[in-house]
Residue frames as qw, qx, qy, qz and C-alpha x, y, z in Angstrom:
[[0.048, -0.478, -0.853, -0.203, 37.54, -5.64, -33.44],
 [0.171, -0.352, -0.083, -0.916, 34.98, -2.90, -33.57],
 [0.119, 0.119, 0.771, -0.614, 32.70, -2.66, -30.56],
 [0.540, 0.294, 0.110, -0.781, 29.70, -2.03, -32.82],
 [0.294, 0.139, -0.872, -0.365, 29.87, -5.37, -34.65],
 [0.694, -0.094, 0.230, -0.676, 26.44, -6.95, -34.33],
 [0.093, 0.070, -0.990, -0.075, 25.56, -10.61, -33.86],
 [0.664, -0.107, -0.059, -0.738, 22.01, -11.94, -34.26],
 [0.103, -0.066, 0.976, -0.179, 20.96, -15.03, -32.33],
 [0.643, -0.066, -0.282, -0.709, 17.75, -16.87, -33.25],
 [0.029, 0.108, -0.950, 0.292, 16.32, -19.42, -30.84],
 [0.457, -0.377, -0.695, -0.407, 13.13, -21.42, -30.38],
 [0.421, -0.580, 0.100, -0.691, 10.79, -20.99, -27.45],
 [0.898, -0.365, -0.246, 0.002, 12.13, -23.68, -25.10],
 [0.481, -0.808, 0.328, 0.091, 14.84, -23.66, -22.48],
 [0.837, -0.054, 0.426, 0.339, 16.80, -26.18, -24.54],
 [0.529, 0.619, 0.238, 0.529, 17.20, -23.57, -27.29],
 [0.081, -0.946, -0.049, -0.310, 17.23, -20.41, -25.22],
 [0.658, -0.715, 0.179, 0.155, 19.77, -21.27, -22.51],
 [0.755, -0.003, 0.306, 0.580, 22.59, -22.19, -24.95],
 [0.306, 0.737, 0.242, 0.552, 21.84, -18.97, -26.86],
 [0.354, -0.922, -0.012, -0.159, 22.01, -17.01, -23.61],
 [0.781, -0.454, 0.212, 0.372, 25.32, -18.62, -22.65],
 [0.619, 0.299, 0.304, 0.660, 26.85, -17.66, -26.02],
 [0.045, 0.889, 0.218, 0.399, 25.41, -14.15, -25.78],
 [0.552, -0.821, 0.039, 0.142, 27.22, -13.58, -22.51],
 [0.701, -0.252, 0.325, 0.583, 30.63, -14.39, -24.01],
 [0.422, 0.565, 0.386, 0.595, 29.91, -12.38, -27.14],
 [0.169, -0.949, -0.159, -0.212, 29.00, -9.34, -25.04],
 [0.654, -0.657, 0.166, 0.336, 32.16, -9.72, -22.97],
 [0.640, 0.029, 0.411, 0.649, 34.13, -9.66, -26.23],
 [0.032, -0.402, 0.067, 0.913, 32.48, -6.37, -27.24],
 [0.016, -0.256, -0.764, -0.592, 29.84, -7.52, -29.69],
 [0.437, 0.046, 0.173, -0.881, 26.38, -5.94, -29.83],
 [0.016, 0.079, 0.994, 0.071, 24.15, -9.00, -29.38],
 [0.561, 0.032, -0.044, -0.826, 20.54, -9.26, -30.55],
 [0.212, 0.054, 0.969, -0.110, 18.11, -12.13, -29.98],
 [0.536, 0.029, -0.341, -0.772, 15.18, -13.04, -32.23],
 [0.032, 0.087, 0.975, -0.200, 12.60, -15.41, -30.76],
 [0.317, -0.460, -0.618, -0.553, 8.87, -15.97, -30.50],
 [0.497, -0.621, 0.007, -0.606, 6.31, -15.27, -27.78],
 [0.920, -0.345, -0.184, 0.031, 7.22, -18.45, -25.88],
 [0.710, 0.200, -0.241, 0.630, 10.90, -17.56, -25.97],
 [0.041, -0.669, 0.109, -0.734, 10.18, -14.20, -24.40],
 [0.763, -0.593, -0.111, -0.233, 9.25, -16.04, -21.20],
 [0.896, -0.167, -0.113, 0.396, 12.91, -17.02, -20.75],
 [0.435, 0.672, -0.097, 0.591, 14.65, -13.71, -21.40],
 [0.410, -0.831, 0.168, -0.335, 14.60, -12.65, -17.75],
 [0.876, -0.388, 0.256, 0.133, 16.95, -15.59, -17.08],
 [0.776, 0.357, 0.140, 0.501, 19.40, -14.56, -19.82],
 [0.393, -0.305, 0.009, 0.868, 22.02, -11.86, -20.05],
 [0.287, 0.772, 0.276, -0.496, 20.38, -8.57, -21.17],
 [0.304, -0.079, 0.603, 0.733, 20.43, -7.98, -24.94],
 [0.388, 0.242, -0.164, -0.874, 18.32, -6.42, -27.67],
 [0.413, 0.198, 0.877, -0.144, 15.17, -8.49, -28.24],
 [0.374, 0.210, -0.417, -0.801, 13.10, -8.99, -31.39],
 [0.551, 0.154, 0.749, -0.333, 9.85, -10.98, -31.23],
 [0.262, 0.234, -0.659, -0.666, 8.94, -12.77, -34.44],
 [0.851, 0.047, 0.094, -0.515, 5.91, -14.84, -35.47],
 [0.048, 0.382, -0.919, -0.082, 6.68, -18.56, -35.55],
 [0.857, 0.044, 0.216, -0.466, 4.91, -21.83, -36.32],
 [0.319, -0.258, 0.886, 0.217, 5.72, -25.43, -37.19],
 [0.561, 0.195, -0.461, -0.660, 4.29, -27.09, -40.27],
 [0.402, -0.027, -0.915, 0.025, 4.04, -30.35, -38.33],
 [0.097, -0.359, -0.787, 0.492, 1.03, -31.15, -36.17],
 [0.215, 0.357, 0.213, -0.883, -2.28, -29.33, -35.92],
 [0.553, 0.467, 0.686, -0.075, -3.88, -31.11, -38.87],
 [0.408, 0.320, 0.518, 0.680, -4.40, -30.06, -42.48],
 [0.024, -0.884, -0.431, -0.179, -6.88, -27.33, -41.62],
 [0.396, -0.861, 0.032, 0.317, -4.23, -25.46, -39.63],
 [0.731, -0.006, 0.324, 0.601, -1.54, -25.87, -42.29],
 [0.339, 0.717, 0.263, 0.549, -2.34, -22.77, -44.42],
 [0.305, -0.939, -0.012, -0.159, -2.23, -20.50, -41.36],
 [0.753, -0.506, 0.241, 0.345, 1.06, -22.03, -40.25],
 [0.658, 0.288, 0.327, 0.614, 2.60, -21.54, -43.69],
 [0.085, 0.879, 0.179, 0.434, 1.45, -17.90, -43.71],
 [0.551, -0.828, 0.084, 0.062, 3.03, -17.44, -40.27],
 [0.775, -0.204, 0.301, 0.517, 6.35, -18.81, -41.54],
 [0.453, 0.581, 0.299, 0.606, 6.23, -16.46, -44.53],
 [0.195, -0.940, -0.083, -0.268, 5.54, -13.51, -42.21],
 [0.716, -0.616, 0.180, 0.275, 8.46, -14.59, -40.04],
 [0.711, 0.139, 0.320, 0.611, 10.72, -14.69, -43.09],
 [0.219, 0.782, 0.238, 0.533, 9.62, -11.23, -44.24],
 [0.428, -0.899, 0.015, -0.092, 10.07, -9.74, -40.77],
 [0.793, -0.388, 0.240, 0.403, 13.50, -11.36, -40.55],
 [0.591, 0.445, 0.269, 0.617, 14.59, -9.94, -43.91],
 [0.043, -0.902, -0.093, -0.419, 13.70, -6.44, -42.71],
 [0.660, -0.740, 0.107, 0.072, 15.46, -7.03, -39.37],
 [0.806, -0.135, 0.263, 0.512, 18.69, -8.29, -40.96],
 [0.425, 0.636, 0.215, 0.607, 18.79, -5.49, -43.55],
 [0.245, -0.917, -0.022, -0.314, 18.42, -3.00, -40.68],
 [0.710, -0.662, 0.218, 0.101, 20.92, -4.61, -38.30],
 [0.601, 0.667, -0.433, 0.074, 23.49, -5.88, -40.82],
 [0.752, -0.563, 0.340, -0.043, 24.84, -8.47, -38.35],
 [0.069, 0.635, -0.749, -0.173, 28.29, -9.97, -38.86],
 [0.193, 0.048, -0.977, -0.074, 26.97, -13.46, -38.13],
 [0.708, -0.219, -0.023, -0.671, 23.51, -14.99, -37.61],
 [0.079, 0.194, -0.959, 0.190, 23.42, -18.01, -35.29],
 [0.719, -0.205, -0.264, -0.609, 20.36, -20.26, -35.28],
 [0.203, -0.299, 0.850, -0.384, 19.77, -22.57, -32.32],
 [0.135, -0.180, -0.953, -0.200, 16.96, -24.55, -33.92],
 [0.137, 0.556, 0.672, -0.469, 13.22, -24.52, -33.46],
 [0.344, 0.652, 0.560, 0.379, 10.81, -22.77, -35.79],
 [0.099, -0.962, -0.102, 0.234, 11.45, -19.27, -34.35],
 [0.406, -0.544, 0.467, 0.566, 14.93, -19.60, -35.86],
 [0.613, 0.421, 0.604, 0.288, 13.54, -20.38, -39.34],
 [0.269, 0.940, 0.206, 0.037, 12.97, -16.77, -40.43],
 [0.180, -0.901, 0.338, 0.204, 16.33, -15.26, -39.39],
 [0.595, -0.295, 0.673, 0.327, 18.37, -18.25, -40.61],
 [0.578, 0.466, 0.598, 0.303, 16.75, -18.53, -44.04],
 [0.175, 0.978, 0.113, -0.020, 16.62, -14.74, -44.47],
 [0.363, -0.764, 0.436, 0.306, 20.33, -14.60, -43.64],
 [0.610, -0.011, 0.688, 0.393, 21.12, -17.20, -46.30],
 [0.440, 0.748, 0.463, 0.180, 19.02, -15.35, -48.88],
 [0.025, 0.998, -0.065, -0.011, 20.89, -12.13, -48.06],
 [0.765, 0.412, -0.325, 0.372, 24.26, -13.95, -48.25],
 [0.348, -0.786, 0.367, -0.355, 25.07, -13.26, -44.62],
 [0.267, 0.310, -0.880, 0.239, 27.34, -15.50, -42.54],
 [0.776, -0.310, -0.024, -0.548, 24.95, -18.07, -41.03],
 [0.213, 0.263, -0.907, 0.251, 25.86, -20.68, -38.44],
 [0.761, -0.370, -0.204, -0.493, 23.43, -23.16, -36.92],
 [0.061, -0.382, 0.835, -0.390, 24.04, -24.92, -33.62],
 [0.750, -0.177, -0.520, -0.369, 22.44, -28.33, -33.07],
 [0.415, -0.522, 0.559, -0.493, 21.94, -29.24, -29.43],
 [0.896, -0.056, 0.322, -0.301, 20.54, -32.72, -30.06],
 [0.469, -0.309, 0.772, 0.297, 22.16, -35.89, -31.41],
 [0.451, 0.473, 0.693, 0.305, 19.90, -35.64, -34.48],
 [0.114, -0.052, 0.188, 0.974, 20.01, -32.57, -36.74],
 [0.293, 0.548, 0.579, -0.528, 16.67, -30.76, -36.50],
 [0.519, 0.608, 0.563, 0.211, 14.57, -29.81, -39.50],
 [0.133, 0.988, 0.017, -0.071, 15.29, -26.09, -39.60],
 [0.366, -0.714, 0.519, 0.294, 19.00, -26.69, -39.05],
 [0.643, 0.070, 0.690, 0.326, 19.09, -29.39, -41.71],
 [0.445, 0.812, 0.359, 0.117, 17.41, -27.08, -44.23],
 [0.052, -0.968, 0.205, 0.136, 19.89, -24.31, -43.42],
 [0.531, -0.473, 0.631, 0.309, 22.85, -26.69, -43.68],
 [0.642, 0.368, 0.614, 0.275, 21.67, -27.94, -47.06],
 [0.305, 0.920, 0.205, 0.135, 21.54, -24.30, -48.18],
 [0.583, 0.545, -0.232, 0.555, 25.17, -23.71, -47.19],
 [0.412, -0.835, 0.154, -0.332, 25.10, -22.65, -43.53],
 [0.247, 0.426, -0.780, 0.386, 27.96, -23.47, -41.19],
 [0.798, -0.411, -0.304, -0.319, 27.05, -26.00, -38.51],
 [0.003, -0.462, 0.740, -0.489, 28.18, -26.69, -34.93],
 [0.761, -0.255, -0.537, -0.258, 27.15, -29.88, -33.16],
 [0.526, -0.641, 0.387, -0.403, 27.01, -31.00, -29.54],
 [0.888, -0.173, 0.422, -0.055, 27.58, -34.70, -30.17],
 [0.246, -0.470, 0.718, 0.451, 30.35, -36.54, -32.01],
 [0.172, 0.120, 0.916, 0.342, 27.91, -38.69, -33.98],
 [0.383, 0.431, 0.271, -0.771, 25.06, -36.27, -34.76],
 [0.457, 0.301, 0.805, 0.229, 22.72, -37.90, -37.28],
 [0.375, 0.795, 0.475, 0.023, 21.26, -36.40, -40.48],
 [0.169, -0.735, 0.248, 0.608, 24.27, -34.17, -41.25],
 [0.738, 0.666, 0.033, -0.107, 24.39, -33.64, -45.04],
 [0.857, -0.022, 0.167, 0.487, 27.59, -34.96, -46.61],
 [0.413, 0.683, 0.112, 0.592, 28.20, -31.61, -48.28],
 [0.330, -0.907, 0.007, -0.261, 28.46, -29.92, -44.86],
 [0.890, -0.203, -0.167, 0.372, 31.68, -31.69, -43.82],
 [0.506, 0.315, -0.099, 0.796, 33.95, -28.71, -44.49],
 [0.178, -0.561, 0.032, -0.808, 31.69, -26.35, -42.52],
 [0.788, -0.488, -0.323, -0.189, 31.11, -28.68, -39.56],
 [0.214, 0.426, -0.659, 0.581, 32.73, -28.34, -36.13],
 [0.628, -0.507, -0.590, 0.002, 31.79, -30.05, -32.89],
 [0.019, 0.585, -0.297, 0.755, 31.63, -27.56, -30.06],
 [0.217, -0.262, -0.819, 0.462, 29.47, -29.25, -27.44],
 [0.187, -0.752, -0.544, -0.323, 26.34, -27.68, -25.97],
 [0.111, 0.487, -0.278, 0.820, 26.89, -24.26, -24.31],
 [0.482, -0.458, -0.695, 0.272, 26.26, -24.31, -20.57],
 [0.213, -0.903, -0.165, -0.334, 24.74, -21.53, -18.50],
 [0.197, 0.579, -0.523, 0.594, 27.21, -19.75, -16.21],
 [0.636, -0.446, 0.320, -0.543, 25.09, -20.88, -13.25],
 [0.996, 0.018, -0.071, -0.050, 25.70, -24.52, -14.23],
 [0.645, 0.473, -0.393, 0.454, 29.45, -23.96, -14.57],
 [0.177, -0.594, 0.446, -0.646, 29.50, -22.32, -11.15],
 [0.838, -0.296, 0.216, -0.404, 27.53, -25.16, -9.58],
 [0.939, 0.240, -0.239, 0.064, 29.78, -27.73, -11.28],
 [0.211, 0.684, -0.555, 0.425, 32.79, -26.51, -9.33],
 [0.533, -0.466, 0.520, -0.479, 31.61, -28.42, -6.26],
 [0.255, 0.178, -0.943, -0.120, 31.19, -31.87, -7.80],
 [0.631, -0.343, -0.596, -0.359, 28.67, -34.50, -6.73],
 [0.425, -0.537, 0.426, -0.592, 27.47, -34.44, -3.11],
 [0.325, 0.121, -0.934, 0.084, 28.42, -37.80, -1.65],
 [0.679, -0.412, -0.257, -0.551, 25.44, -39.55, -0.10],
 [0.004, 0.243, -0.843, 0.480, 25.64, -40.65, 3.53],
 [0.305, -0.325, -0.882, -0.151, 23.11, -43.21, 4.71],
 [0.179, -0.531, -0.617, 0.552, 21.93, -40.91, 7.51],
 [0.017, 0.270, -0.111, -0.956, 21.42, -37.93, 5.20],
 [0.577, 0.540, 0.363, -0.494, 18.14, -36.99, 3.53],
 [0.499, 0.120, 0.699, 0.498, 17.90, -38.30, -0.02],
 [0.217, 0.586, -0.019, -0.781, 17.41, -35.43, -2.46],
 [0.466, 0.315, 0.771, 0.299, 15.34, -36.46, -5.50],
 [0.173, 0.479, -0.128, -0.851, 14.88, -34.01, -8.38],
 [0.484, 0.429, 0.751, 0.134, 12.15, -34.67, -10.95],
 [0.068, 0.603, -0.167, -0.777, 12.35, -32.51, -14.05],
 [0.648, 0.447, 0.615, 0.042, 10.34, -32.86, -17.23],
 [0.405, 0.252, 0.377, 0.794, 12.10, -30.21, -19.28],
 [0.029, 0.073, 0.084, -0.993, 10.89, -26.67, -19.84],
 [0.498, -0.156, -0.418, -0.744, 7.49, -27.95, -20.99],
 [0.606, -0.244, 0.545, -0.526, 7.00, -30.34, -18.09],
 [0.346, 0.130, -0.896, -0.247, 6.14, -34.05, -18.35],
 [0.711, -0.277, 0.009, -0.646, 2.71, -35.35, -17.36],
 [0.875, 0.004, -0.484, -0.017, 3.92, -38.94, -17.19],
 [0.440, 0.188, -0.599, 0.642, 6.45, -38.03, -14.50],
 [0.322, -0.299, 0.261, -0.860, 3.89, -36.00, -12.53],
 [0.846, -0.161, -0.146, -0.486, 1.68, -39.09, -12.47],
 [0.895, 0.076, -0.433, 0.080, 4.14, -41.96, -12.12],
 [0.342, 0.398, -0.580, 0.623, 6.77, -40.64, -9.71],
 [0.444, -0.363, 0.394, -0.718, 4.35, -40.04, -6.79],
 [0.934, -0.051, -0.112, -0.336, 2.85, -43.49, -7.44],
 [0.755, 0.292, -0.513, 0.286, 6.32, -45.06, -7.36],
 [0.080, 0.423, -0.566, 0.703, 7.32, -43.33, -4.14],
 [0.709, -0.307, 0.131, -0.622, 4.11, -44.58, -2.53],
 [0.950, 0.034, -0.302, -0.069, 5.47, -48.12, -2.93],
 [0.402, 0.467, -0.600, 0.510, 8.62, -47.43, -0.90],
 [0.549, -0.376, -0.660, 0.348, 9.02, -48.35, 2.75],
 [0.276, -0.927, -0.251, -0.034, 8.03, -45.82, 5.41],
 [0.615, -0.549, 0.139, 0.549, 11.70, -45.37, 6.31],
 [0.464, 0.126, 0.438, 0.759, 12.65, -44.44, 2.75],
 [0.024, 0.801, 0.459, 0.383, 9.69, -42.09, 2.39],
 [0.426, -0.870, -0.133, 0.209, 10.89, -40.22, 5.48],
 [0.594, -0.339, 0.284, 0.673, 14.38, -39.85, 4.02],
 [0.430, 0.482, 0.511, 0.567, 13.12, -38.38, 0.76],
 [0.018, 0.665, 0.110, -0.738, 13.23, -34.69, -0.12],
 [0.505, 0.435, 0.643, 0.377, 11.51, -34.30, -3.50],
 [0.087, 0.567, -0.097, -0.813, 11.86, -31.29, -5.77],
 [0.435, 0.352, 0.793, 0.243, 9.48, -31.69, -8.71],
 [0.155, 0.263, -0.231, -0.924, 8.73, -29.42, -11.66],
 [0.259, 0.430, 0.865, -0.025, 5.08, -29.93, -12.56],
 [0.006, -0.361, -0.445, -0.819, 2.83, -28.17, -15.06],
 [0.263, -0.140, 0.286, -0.911, 0.29, -25.82, -13.46],
 [0.729, -0.134, -0.260, -0.618, -2.80, -27.98, -14.22],
 [0.827, -0.049, -0.559, 0.040, -1.18, -31.00, -12.52],
 [0.154, 0.461, -0.563, 0.668, 0.25, -29.32, -9.43],
 [0.605, -0.359, 0.280, -0.654, -2.65, -29.89, -7.03],
 [0.967, -0.005, -0.167, -0.191, -2.89, -33.59, -7.82],
 [0.680, 0.344, -0.502, 0.410, 0.87, -34.07, -7.40],
 [0.101, -0.482, 0.479, -0.726, 0.91, -32.16, -4.11],
 [0.787, -0.262, 0.151, -0.537, -1.95, -34.26, -2.75],
 [0.936, 0.141, -0.323, 0.002, -0.27, -37.49, -3.84],
 [0.458, 0.386, -0.565, 0.568, 2.99, -36.66, -2.06],
 [0.328, -0.424, 0.386, -0.750, 1.17, -35.41, 1.03],
 [0.891, -0.168, -0.099, -0.410, -0.91, -38.59, 1.28],
 [0.906, 0.085, -0.345, 0.229, 2.31, -40.62, 1.59],
 [0.567, -0.795, 0.030, 0.214, 4.03, -38.24, 3.99],
 [0.729, 0.155, 0.179, 0.642, 6.75, -37.44, 1.45],
 [0.147, -0.736, -0.023, 0.660, 8.33, -33.99, 1.75],
 [0.541, 0.433, 0.508, 0.512, 7.97, -32.23, -1.58],
 [0.002, -0.624, 0.012, 0.781, 8.57, -28.85, -3.15],
 [0.481, 0.449, 0.686, 0.309, 6.61, -28.36, -6.34],
 [0.115, 0.669, -0.035, -0.733, 6.72, -25.53, -8.86],
 [0.748, 0.600, 0.283, -0.023, 6.04, -25.10, -12.54],
 [0.595, 0.670, -0.183, 0.404, 9.45, -23.49, -13.07],
 [0.702, -0.597, -0.055, 0.384, 12.59, -23.32, -10.93],
 [0.270, 0.940, -0.177, 0.111, 14.75, -20.23, -11.50],
 [0.247, -0.727, 0.633, -0.097, 17.47, -21.85, -9.40],
 [0.980, 0.119, -0.044, -0.154, 17.47, -25.24, -11.14],
 [0.576, 0.534, -0.543, 0.297, 21.31, -25.42, -11.35],
 [0.199, -0.465, 0.646, -0.572, 21.47, -25.28, -7.54],
 [0.845, -0.078, 0.263, -0.460, 18.72, -27.90, -7.26],
 [0.889, 0.357, -0.286, -0.007, 20.59, -30.17, -9.66],
 [0.282, 0.582, -0.628, 0.432, 23.80, -29.66, -7.72],
 [0.428, -0.360, 0.590, -0.582, 22.08, -30.78, -4.50],
 [0.896, 0.053, -0.061, -0.437, 20.31, -33.80, -5.99],
 [0.466, -0.367, 0.804, 0.034, 21.46, -37.33, -5.21],
 [0.359, 0.228, 0.854, 0.301, 19.29, -38.59, -8.06],
 [0.325, 0.382, -0.076, -0.862, 17.44, -36.93, -10.94],
 [0.453, 0.377, 0.801, 0.108, 14.55, -38.35, -12.95],
 [0.141, 0.645, -0.081, -0.747, 14.17, -36.33, -16.14],
 [0.743, 0.651, 0.143, -0.055, 13.44, -36.10, -19.82],
 [0.713, -0.237, 0.325, 0.575, 16.59, -36.33, -21.92],
 [0.355, 0.930, 0.086, 0.041, 16.55, -33.00, -23.73],
 [0.713, 0.435, -0.204, 0.510, 20.01, -31.98, -24.93],
 [0.017, -0.697, 0.312, -0.645, 20.50, -29.18, -22.39],
 [0.786, -0.503, 0.161, -0.319, 19.30, -31.36, -19.50],
 [0.970, 0.037, -0.053, 0.233, 21.79, -34.08, -20.49],
 [0.497, 0.568, -0.236, 0.612, 24.64, -31.57, -20.90],
 [0.292, -0.691, 0.276, -0.601, 23.91, -29.99, -17.52],
 [0.917, -0.357, 0.072, -0.166, 23.57, -33.37, -15.78],
 [0.890, 0.178, -0.141, 0.396, 26.98, -34.47, -17.05],
 [0.229, 0.665, -0.258, 0.663, 28.60, -31.19, -16.07],
 [0.476, -0.586, 0.310, -0.577, 27.24, -31.54, -12.55],
 [0.242, 0.210, -0.938, 0.133, 27.68, -35.30, -12.35],
 [0.604, -0.095, 0.348, -0.710, 24.07, -35.85, -11.33],
 [0.165, 0.032, 0.983, 0.078, 23.13, -39.57, -11.25],
 [0.469, 0.249, -0.045, -0.846, 20.12, -39.68, -13.54],
 [0.418, 0.293, 0.859, 0.046, 17.29, -41.86, -14.74],
 [0.185, 0.281, -0.302, -0.892, 16.26, -40.50, -18.12],
 [0.483, 0.455, 0.733, -0.151, 12.83, -41.05, -19.67],
 [0.148, -0.088, 0.478, 0.862, 13.17, -39.95, -23.32],
 [0.486, 0.407, 0.185, -0.750, 10.21, -38.16, -24.87],
 [0.458, 0.163, 0.835, 0.256, 8.52, -40.69, -27.17],
 [0.395, 0.726, 0.560, -0.052, 6.73, -39.91, -30.40],
 [0.015, 0.799, -0.203, -0.566, 9.06, -37.16, -31.63],
 [0.744, 0.627, -0.100, -0.207, 9.77, -37.21, -35.35],
 [0.505, 0.638, -0.559, 0.159, 13.49, -37.90, -34.95],
 [0.882, -0.387, -0.248, 0.104, 13.58, -39.65, -31.55],
 [0.333, 0.711, -0.350, 0.511, 16.28, -37.11, -30.64],
 [0.494, -0.664, 0.376, -0.416, 15.95, -37.53, -26.87],
 [0.983, -0.111, 0.145, 0.008, 16.61, -41.26, -27.16],
 [0.758, 0.470, -0.124, 0.435, 19.74, -40.56, -29.19],
 [0.049, -0.855, 0.264, -0.444, 20.90, -37.86, -26.76],
 [0.575, -0.593, 0.493, -0.274, 21.58, -40.42, -24.02],
 [0.958, 0.211, -0.180, -0.074, 22.56, -43.45, -26.08],
 [0.612, 0.442, -0.495, 0.430, 26.32, -43.21, -25.52],
 [0.230, -0.545, 0.467, -0.657, 25.99, -41.91, -21.97],
 [0.863, -0.215, 0.215, -0.403, 23.88, -44.91, -20.95],
 [0.907, 0.307, -0.280, 0.070, 26.07, -47.34, -22.90],
 [0.492, 0.431, -0.515, 0.554, 29.11, -46.22, -20.90],
 [0.551, -0.396, -0.656, 0.329, 27.41, -46.37, -17.53],
 [0.162, 0.086, -0.198, 0.963, 26.93, -42.64, -16.99],
 [0.480, -0.001, 0.157, -0.863, 23.14, -42.74, -16.63],
 [0.295, 0.219, 0.927, -0.074, 20.12, -45.04, -16.66],
 [0.342, 0.073, -0.338, -0.874, 17.25, -44.93, -19.12],
 [0.334, 0.317, 0.856, -0.236, 13.67, -46.19, -18.90],
 [0.062, -0.190, -0.587, -0.785, 11.62, -45.90, -22.07],
 [0.412, -0.084, 0.213, -0.882, 8.23, -44.35, -21.41],
 [0.764, -0.043, -0.447, -0.462, 6.38, -47.48, -22.57],
 [0.687, -0.048, -0.678, 0.259, 8.22, -49.41, -19.83],
 [0.033, 0.276, -0.450, 0.849, 7.77, -46.78, -17.12],
 [0.590, -0.537, -0.537, -0.275, 5.49, -48.05, -14.37],
 [0.436, -0.770, 0.238, -0.401, 5.23, -47.17, -10.71],
 [0.941, -0.301, 0.152, 0.037, 6.53, -50.61, -9.81],
 [0.818, 0.324, -0.012, 0.476, 9.57, -50.54, -12.12],
 [0.160, 0.758, -0.172, 0.609, 10.51, -47.02, -11.10],
 [0.640, -0.687, 0.181, -0.293, 10.09, -47.77, -7.38],
 [0.966, -0.110, 0.056, 0.225, 12.42, -50.75, -7.74],
 [0.615, 0.489, -0.092, 0.612, 15.16, -48.63, -9.32],
 [0.156, -0.787, 0.170, -0.572, 14.82, -45.82, -6.77],
 [0.823, -0.538, 0.112, -0.144, 14.92, -48.29, -3.88],
 [0.915, 0.069, -0.008, 0.398, 18.09, -49.95, -5.18],
 [0.410, 0.608, -0.107, 0.671, 19.82, -46.62, -5.70],
 [0.401, -0.783, 0.120, -0.460, 18.88, -45.28, -2.26],
 [0.881, -0.439, 0.180, 0.010, 20.63, -48.33, -0.77],
 [0.856, 0.128, 0.172, 0.470, 23.73, -48.16, -2.97],
 [0.135, -0.920, 0.081, 0.360, 25.87, -45.11, -2.32],
 [0.436, -0.393, 0.600, 0.543, 28.78, -46.47, -4.35],
 [0.438, 0.442, 0.692, 0.366, 26.62, -47.02, -7.43],
 [0.097, 0.956, 0.264, -0.084, 25.42, -43.44, -7.27],
 [0.303, -0.775, 0.338, 0.439, 29.03, -42.30, -7.04],
 [0.498, -0.048, 0.706, 0.502, 30.01, -44.42, -10.07],
 [0.338, 0.732, 0.560, 0.187, 27.13, -43.00, -12.09],
 [0.071, -0.970, -0.026, 0.233, 28.28, -39.51, -11.16],
 [0.429, -0.562, 0.510, 0.490, 31.94, -40.15, -12.01],
 [0.471, 0.185, 0.727, 0.464, 31.12, -41.67, -15.40],
 [0.234, 0.865, 0.443, 0.026, 28.64, -38.91, -16.24],
 [0.176, -0.899, 0.130, 0.380, 31.26, -36.23, -15.61],
 [0.521, -0.213, 0.609, 0.559, 33.54, -37.82, -18.21],
 [0.355, 0.566, 0.629, 0.397, 31.02, -36.66, -20.82],
 [0.083, -0.871, -0.258, 0.409, 31.00, -33.06, -19.61],
 [0.513, 0.482, 0.232, 0.671, 31.86, -30.32, -22.15],
 [0.325, -0.725, -0.327, 0.512, 32.72, -27.46, -19.82],
 [0.176, -0.442, 0.251, 0.843, 34.24, -25.27, -22.56],
 [0.378, 0.496, 0.732, 0.276, 31.39, -25.71, -25.04],
 [0.105, 0.940, 0.261, -0.194, 30.42, -22.04, -24.85],
 [0.246, -0.731, 0.392, 0.500, 34.01, -21.00, -25.48],
 [0.432, -0.008, 0.769, 0.471, 34.32, -23.33, -28.45],
 [0.301, 0.715, 0.610, 0.163, 31.13, -21.99, -30.03],
 [0.066, -0.933, -0.030, 0.351, 32.22, -18.41, -29.31],
 [0.334, -0.509, 0.554, 0.568, 35.53, -18.99, -31.10],
 [0.406, 0.346, 0.759, 0.372, 33.64, -20.42, -34.09],
 [0.148, 0.895, 0.420, -0.017, 31.40, -17.34, -34.27],
 [0.234, -0.851, 0.176, 0.436, 34.30, -14.95, -33.69],
 [0.462, -0.178, 0.655, 0.571, 36.29, -16.58, -36.50],
 [0.322, 0.582, 0.665, 0.339, 33.40, -16.07, -38.92],
 [0.031, -0.950, -0.263, 0.162, 32.76, -12.50, -37.76],
 [0.240, -0.811, 0.333, 0.416, 36.41, -11.52, -38.16],
 [0.766, 0.605, -0.165, -0.141, 36.82, -13.50, -41.42],
 [0.133, -0.621, 0.772, -0.027, 39.60, -15.67, -40.00],
 [0.511, 0.092, -0.841, -0.156, 40.12, -19.41, -40.55],
 [0.737, -0.488, -0.165, -0.437, 37.66, -21.24, -38.31],
 [0.346, 0.252, -0.777, 0.462, 39.11, -22.20, -34.94],
 [0.665, -0.560, -0.274, -0.411, 37.11, -23.69, -32.08],
 [0.804, -0.272, -0.361, 0.387, 39.90, -24.97, -29.81],
 [0.331, -0.914, 0.032, 0.234, 41.63, -22.67, -27.37],
 [0.488, 0.784, -0.344, 0.168, 44.74, -21.08, -28.92],
 [0.878, -0.153, -0.261, 0.372, 47.88, -22.88, -27.79],
 [0.343, -0.912, 0.086, 0.206, 50.05, -20.89, -25.42],
 [0.569, 0.715, -0.312, 0.259, 53.30, -19.59, -26.83],
 [0.850, -0.443, -0.109, 0.262, 55.92, -21.34, -24.67],
 [0.623, 0.174, -0.009, 0.763, 58.64, -19.06, -26.00],
 [0.061, -0.769, -0.162, -0.615, 56.72, -15.95, -24.98]]
């Protein structure tokens, strides 16, 4: 393989898109590929947490939301993204273009198809996203994280492989230790994480729920909570008023370590959060994001919850009282926490990055697609 072979990654401006792209980039670079990443302004905020690679900022917009008045400008932005992507791909001539979903991936993925490049889209969620579905209908290869991903076009069957969701190296490193068994005398580590965009409902409801716990349980708690900047002061004051130890930030660069230490996590159920929680065996209460067009977060945890690997509370049912009751029961039940952890780990896909790398490498080298590790030659 030539060391100058280029690969273009295209990812949306959230951690759920960017971190899997970064994990794949690391393996591609180790294999000698020249890796480039196309993203939007929001995505640029994550690049300091990814392996270094060539960056290309593109305009991006969704056609959903914002009202009819904003629609013409959004359409123009998508056209500009497509034109910029055509120029970029003609200049780079990448062996493969990999889209990780989100509207920043629209331009590179569609431009790649128009230019008859090898295009692969990776779907992190249990429901195929709109950009990925469009690309798949136009003939792109597709990799999924879940066995039963919805909205896959029937015509894509021959180009479909399940790889799992690539995990950051920091998660894989943290996963080596397994779940930290909870002793009744030990502080109870609670992690609250609303995804890369934060979650106002968690910033409001979790402090209210903890206020309902006994004084003894409040003293045991050590809360790590990601909160959006505008809500930080209110959350800090709420925890302080109840004497609950808390550490609050709008972004944790060391989140894998925080997850590894947590005895319980309360979180949105974005695909990367779910994949990382299962890898680490973190007992979790998931609160799926409501109102999304495809209800993807609800689908992301359906099988995990069904098989006892996590708990779910729909946002419409989330109250301080209901959440306090669940937290109180879990703080008193070490064995239940351990069972949640053990069952969650059965869903872990620790070689997801390797499987996706082998898919990309097969396409780049024009070999039959293989995602599983090559079998060892026992006669060798």
